[in-house]
C-alpha positions as CSV (number, residue, x, y, z in Angstrom):
1,A,-0.1,0.5,0.5
2,T,3.0,2.1,0.6
3,T,4.4,1.7,-3.1
4,I,0.4,3.8,-5.0
5,T,-0.2,7.0,-5.7
6,Y,-3.2,8.6,-3.3
7,H,-5.4,11.2,-4.9
8,P,-8.4,12.8,-3.3
9,P,-11.3,11.3,-4.6
10,H,-14.2,13.3,-6.4
11,T,-17.1,11.5,-5.5
12,P,-18.1,10.9,-1.7
13,L,-17.7,7.2,0.0
14,I,-18.6,6.0,2.9
15,S,-16.3,3.6,4.2
16,T,-17.1,0.3,5.5
17,V,-13.9,0.5,7.9
18,T,-16.3,3.0,9.9
19,G,-19.5,3.1,8.2
20,Q,-19.3,6.5,8.0
21,L,-18.1,8.8,5.2
22,A,-14.4,8.2,4.9
23,T,-12.8,12.0,4.8
24,T,-9.6,12.6,1.8
25,Q,-7.1,12.6,5.1
26,Q,-8.3,7.9,5.6
27,L,-8.4,7.2,1.1
28,T,-4.8,8.9,0.3
29,S,-3.7,6.8,3.1
30,P,-2.1,3.5,3.2
31,H,-3.2,3.0,6.8
32,Y,-6.3,2.8,5.4
33,W,-6.0,0.5,2.6
34,T,-4.0,-2.0,5.1
35,Q,-7.5,-1.4,7.6
36,Q,-9.5,-2.0,4.6
37,I,-8.4,-5.4,4.0
38,R,-7.4,-6.8,7.9
39,Q,-10.9,-5.0,9.3
40,P,-14.6,-6.3,9.2
41,V,-16.5,-4.6,7.0
42,R,-18.6,-2.4,8.5
43,F,-21.9,-3.2,6.5
44,T,-25.0,-2.6,8.2
45,D,-23.2,0.5,9.5
46,A,-22.3,1.8,6.0
47,L,-25.9,1.3,4.3
48,T,-27.3,3.4,7.9
49,T,-25.2,6.4,7.2
50,L,-26.3,6.3,3.7
51,H,-30.0,5.7,4.5
52,T,-29.9,8.9,6.6
53,A,-28.5,10.6,4.5
54,G,-31.9,10.5,2.0
55,T,-29.8,7.7,-0.7
56,T,-32.5,5.3,-2.0
57,T,-30.1,3.5,-4.5
58,H,-27.4,1.7,-4.7
59,L,-24.4,0.4,-6.7
60,E,-23.6,-3.0,-6.6
61,I,-20.3,-3.6,-8.2
62,G,-18.3,-7.0,-8.2
63,P,-17.8,-10.1,-9.7
64,D,-20.9,-11.4,-8.7
65,T,-24.2,-10.6,-6.7
66,V,-23.5,-11.1,-2.8
67,L,-24.8,-8.0,-2.0
68,T,-28.0,-8.0,-4.3
69,T,-29.0,-11.2,-3.1
70,L,-29.3,-10.2,0.3
71,T,-32.0,-7.7,0.3
């Protein structure tokens, strides 16, 4: 993670490490991305944050419909 060049995001992101809106400082830190691999996924907290923010549409990006099948 330390050999990658990080750039500030152009779109707000909800972190599944914290379950909250991710900061630029987090998203540009190698430590954050190491935590992303090692820490439990706080998916429910992330969805709660999105719901509280008023979002109604979510996009699952991945090789399969793992999360979509839970709805």
